[in-house]
Every structure is written in structure tokens, then in C-alpha cells.
PAZAPA-4460 file (N, C-alpha, C; in steps of 0.05 Angstrom, whole numbers, plus 32768, in hexadecimal, padded with zeros to 4 digits):
% residues 112
    n_x    n_y    n_z   ca_x   ca_y   ca_z    c_x    c_y    c_z   seq   type   mol
   8011   7FE9   8000   8000   8000   8000   8012   8019   8000     1      M     A
   800C   802B   7FEE   801D   8043   7FEB   800E   805C   7FF4     2      D     A
   8016   8068   800A   800B   8081   8015   801D   8097   800D     3      W     A
   8011   80AD   8004   8022   80C4   7FFC   8015   80DE   8003     4      S     A
   8025   80F2   800A   801A   810C   8010   800E   8119   7FF7     5      P     A
   7FFB   812B   7FFC   7FEF   8139   7FE6   7FF8   8156   7FE7     6      V     A
   8003   8161   7FD1   800C   817D   7FD1   7FF4   8190   7FD6     7      P     A
   7FFA   81A6   7FE3   7FE5   81B9   7FEA   7FD7   81C4   7FD1     8      R     A
   7FE5   81C5   7FBA   7FD9   81CF   7FA1   7FC3   81BC   7F97     9      E     A
   7FC3   81A3   7FA1   7FB1   818F   7F98   7F99   818E   7FAB    10      D     A
   7F8F   81A5   7FB4   7F79   81A7   7FC7   7F5F   819C   7FBA    11      E     A
   7F4E   8192   7FCB   7F34   8189   7FC2   7F24   81A2   7FB9    12      I     A
   7F19   81A1   7FA0   7F0C   81B9   7F96   7EF1   81C0   7FA2    13      P     A
   7EE6   81AE   7FB2   7ECC   81B3   7FBF   7ECC   81A6   7FDA    14      W     A
   7EBB   81AF   7FEC   7EB9   81A4   8007   7E9C   819F   800C    15      V     A
   7E97   8189   801A   7E7C   8182   8021   7E7A   817C   803F    16      A     A
   7E62   8180   804A   7E5D   8179   8066   7E4C   8160   8066    17      D     A
   7E4E   8151   807C   7E3D   813A   8080   7E22   8144   808C    18      V     A
   7E0D   8140   807D   7DF2   8148   8086   7DE7   8133   809A    19      D     A
   7DEB   811A   8093   7DE2   8104   80A5   7DEE   80EA   809B    20      H     A
   7DEA   80D5   80AA   7DF4   80BA   80A1   7DDC   80A8   809C    21      Y     A
   7DDF   8096   8088   7DCB   8082   8083   7DD8   8067   8089    22      R     A
   7DC9   8055   8094   7DD3   803B   809C   7DC3   8026   808C    23      I     A
   7DD0   8013   8081   7DC3   7FFD   8072   7DCB   7FE3   8080    24      R     A
   7DB8   7FD4   808A   7DBD   7FBB   8098   7DB1   7FA4   8086    25      I     A
   7DC3   7F92   807E   7DBC   7F7C   806D   7DB7   7F63   807E    26      W     A
   7DA0   7F56   807A   7D9A   7F3D   8087   7D9C   7F26   8073    27      G     A
   7DA7   7F10   807B   7DAB   7EF9   8069   7D91   7EEF   805E    28      R     A
   7D91   7EE4   8045   7D79   7ED8   803A   7D6F   7EC2   804C    29      P     A
   7D54   7EBE   804D   7D49   7EA9   805E   7D4E   7E8D   8052    30      V     A
   7D53   7E8C   8038   7D58   7E72   802B   7D65   7E77   8010    31      D     A
   7D71   7E63   8005   7D7D   7E66   7FEA   7D69   7E70   7FD6    32      A     A
   7D72   7E82   7FC5   7D60   7E8E   7FB1   7D50   7EA6   7FBA    33      G     A
   7D52   7EAD   7FD3   7D44   7EC4   7FDE   7D58   7EDC   7FDE    34      Y     A
   7D4C   7EF4   7FDE   7D5D   7F0C   7FDE   7D66   7F13   7FFB    35      A     A
   7D7B   7F22   7FFD   7D84   7F2D   8016   7D6F   7F41   8020    36      W     A
   7D6B   7F42   803A   7D59   7F56   8046   7D6A   7F6F   804B    37      N     A
   7D5E   7F86   8046   7D6D   7F9F   804A   7D5C   7FB3   8059    38      R     A
   7D67   7FBE   806E   7D5A   7FD3   807E   7D6C   7FEC   807C    39      D     A
   7D60   8002   8074   7D6E   801B   8073   7D65   802E   8089    40      D     A
   7D78   803B   8096   7D72   804D   80AC   7D80   8068   80A8    41      W     A
   7D74   807D   80B3   7D80   8098   80B2   7D87   809F   80CF    42      K     A
   7DA0   80A5   80D4   7DA9   80AD   80EE   7DA1   80CA   80F4    43      A     A
   7D9E   80D1   810E   7D99   80ED   8114   7DB0   80FF   810B    44      P     A
   7DAA   8117   8104   7DBF   812A   80FA   7DD6   812D   810D    45      A     A
   7DD0   812B   8127   7DE5   812F   813B   7DF8   8117   813F    46      S     A
   7DF1   8100   8133   7E01   80E8   8137   7E1C   80EA   8129    47      A     A
   7E31   80E0   8137   7E4B   80DF   812C   7E4E   80C4   811E    48      T     A
   7E64   80C1   810F   7E69   80A7   8102   7E6D   8091   8117    49      L     A
   7E7A   8097   812D   7E7D   8084   8143   7E62   807B   814E    50      D     A
   7E50   808F   8152   7E34   8089   815B   7E26   8076   8148    51      D     A
   7E28   807D   812E   7E1A   806D   811A   7E25   8051   8119    52      V     A
   7E3F   804D   8119   7E4B   8032   8118   7E43   8022   8131    53      L     A
   7E43   802E   8148   7E3B   8020   8161   7E1E   8017   815F    54      A     A
   7E0C   8029   8156   7DF0   8023   8153   7DEC   800C   813F    55      W     A
   7DF9   800F   8128   7DF6   7FFB   8113   7DFF   7FDF   811C    56      A     A
   7E16   7FDE   812A   7E21   7FC5   8133   7E0F   7FB8   8148    57      R     A
   7E03   7FC9   8159   7DF0   7FBE   816D   7DD7   7FB4   8161    58      Q     A
   7DCC   7FC3   814E   7DB3   7FBB   8141   7DB7   7FA4   812D    59      R     A
   7DCD   7FA4   811F   7DD2   7F90   810A   7DE6   7F7B   8112    60      G     A
   7DE2   7F6F   812A   7DF4   7F5A   8133   7DF4   7F44   811E    61      V     A
   7E0C   7F3B   8116   7E0F   7F26   8102   7E04   7F2D   80E6    62      H     A
   7E00   7F47   80E1   7DF6   7F50   80C7   7E0C   7F5E   80B8    63      A     A
   7E08   7F62   809F   7E1B   7F72   808E   7E11   7F8F   8090    64      V     A
   7E23   7FA1   8096   7E1C   7FBD   809A   7E2B   7FCF   8086    65      I     A
   7E1C   7FE3   807C   7E28   7FF8   806C   7E20   8013   8079    66      E     A
   7E32   8026   8078   7E2B   8041   8082   7E32   8055   806C    67      V     A
   7E20   8067   8066   7E24   807C   8052   7E23   8098   805F    68      F     A
   7E35   80A9   8057   7E34   80C5   8060   7E25   80D4   8049    69      A     A
   7E10   80E2   8051   7E02   80F2   803D   7E0E   810E   803E    70      V     A
   7E1A   8116   8028   7E29   812F   8027   7E18   8145   8019    71      L     A
   7E1C   815D   8023   7E0F   8175   8017   7E25   818A   8014    72      V     A
   7E1F   819E   8002   7E33   81B4   7FFF   7E3B   81C1   801A    73      P     A
   7E54   81C6   801D   7E5D   81D2   8037   7E50   81EC   803D    74      A     A
   7E49   81F0   8056   7E3F   820A   805F   7E22   820F   805B    75      G     A
   7E13   81FC   8050   7DF7   8201   804C   7DE6   81E8   804E    76      G     A
   7DCD   81EC   8055   7DBB   81D5   8057   7DB4   81CA   803C    77      P     A
   7DAD   81B0   803B   7DA5   81A4   8022   7D89   81AE   801B    78      M     A
   7D86   81BB   8005   7D6C   81C6   7FFC   7D5D   81B2   7FEB    79      L     A
   7D6C   81A0   7FDE   7D60   818D   7FCB   7D71   8174   7FCC    80      D     A
   7D64   815D   7FCB   7D72   8143   7FCC   7D87   8141   7FB6    81      A     A
   7D83   814F   7FA0   7D97   814E   7F8A   7DB1   815C   7F91    82      R     A
   7DB1   816C   7FA7   7DCA   8179   7FB0   7DDA   8167   7FC2    83      Q     A
   7DD1   814F   7FC8   7DDF   813D   7FDA   7DEC   8126   7FCB    84      S     A
   7DFE   8119   7FD9   7E0B   8101   7FCF   7E10   80EE   7FE6    85      A     A
   7E0D   80D4   7FE2   7E12   80C1   7FF7   7E2C   80B3   7FF0    86      A     A
   7E3D   80B2   8004   7E58   80A5   8001   7E5A   808F   8016    87      V     A
   7E60   8076   800D   7E63   8060   8021   7E7C   8065   8031    88      R     A
   7E79   8065   804B   7E90   806A   805D   7E97   8051   806D    89      V     A
   7E86   803C   806C   7E8B   8024   807B   7E7C   800D   806E    90      Y     A
   7E89   7FF6   806C   7E7C   7FDD   8063   7E7A   7FDB   8045    91      G     A
   7E6B   7FC7   803D   7E66   7FC1   8021   7E4E   7FAF   801F    92      A     A
   7E3F   7FAF   8009   7E28   7F9D   8007   7E32   7F80   8006    93      P     A
   7E22   7F6D   8010   7E2A   7F51   800E   7E2C   7F47   7FF1    94      P     A
   7E3D   7F34   7FEC   7E40   7F29   7FD1   7E24   7F1F   7FC8    95      A     A
   7E1D   7F27   7FB0   7E03   7F1E   7FA4   7DEB   7F2E   7FAD    96      G     A
   7DEE   7F40   7FC0   7DD6   7F4F   7FC9   7DCD   7F64   7FB5    97      A     A
   7DDF   7F6D   7FA3   7DD7   7F81   7F90   7DCB   7F76   7F76    98      D     A
   7DC6   7F5C   7F76   7DBB   7F50   7F5E   7D9E   7F59   7F59    99      V     A
   7D8E   7F5A   7F6E   7D73   7F62   7F6B   7D68   7F6D   7F86   100      S     A
   7D53   7F7C   7F84   7D44   7F86   7F9C   7D28   7F7A   7F9B   101      D     A
   7D1E   7F73   7FB2   7D02   7F6A   7FB3   7CF2   7F82   7FBE   102      E     A
   7CDC   7F87   7FB1   7CCA   7F9D   7FBA   7CB0   7F90   7FC3   103      V     A
   7CA9   7F96   7FDB   7C8F   7F8B   7FE6   7C7C   7FA2   7FE9   104      M     A
   7C64   7FA0   7FDE   7C50   7FB3   7FE1   7C39   7FA7   7FF1   105      I     A
   7C33   7FB3   8007   7C1E   7FA8   8019   7C07   7FBC   8018   106      V     A
   7BF0   7FB2   8010   7BD8   7FC3   800F   7BC6   7FBD   8026   107      A     A
   7BBD   7FD1   8033   7BAA   7FCE   8049   7B8E   7FD3   803F   108      E     A
   7B7D   7FBF   8042   7B62   7FC2   8038   7B50   7FCE   804F   109      R     A
   7B3C   7FDC   8046   7B2A   7FE8   805A   7B1B   7FD1   8069   110      D     A
   7B19   7FD4   8083   7B0A   7FC0   8093   7AEC   7FC5   808E   111      A     A
   7ADE   7FAF   808C   7AC1   7FB1   8088   7AB3   7FB4   80A2   112      L     A
***
């Protein structure tokens, strides 16, 4: 692994702030041929990365965990979702989990 200093002239041209963190907890398929279960959570704006990792590890014991930082332009609130970007800061999806998503729609019928 090769680590090298970055010259000051090579500054990052933009800066972003972390607006909040999103946590994705993957649950194993219940049987062969089934999809992974996925729960997505939004952390409170005051949560630090350490808080988020501790919460995710406690809630997702024996699960695969991903954490994303939702970034917004520095110095201002996010006015529109298109002004944000999510960057994975921890974990990775389980192998094969990105093959498909299952969508379940549950309809509640009026009681008679």
C-alpha cells in the first residue's frame, strides 16, 4: 500500500458537510432462492459516525451493515434532494444482494 502526501496546490475544489447518516442493515435470505432482507434507517442529524456505528452494530447483530454519509453543499441546508449525495463510509452490500430487489405492496381493505 502506497501512502503519499498531497501538495497544497492539489486542494479539493469543493467542500461538503454531512447532513445525516443512513444505515442499511441486510438480513440473510430465509432460504435458497430468496432475496436478502434490507432495512434502511435515517440517523438523527446530531448523531456522529461513532454513534451510528454503535447503533447499527447493536441493532444488526450478525447482519451485514452499510453506512452512508448524506452530503450537502458546505455552509447551507439542503434545499432539494438533488443537492445531496450519499457516500458509503462503512461496509458493503453482501455478495449477490444487488441482483434484485423485492417490493411488497400491502393493501389494507376497509373493514365492513
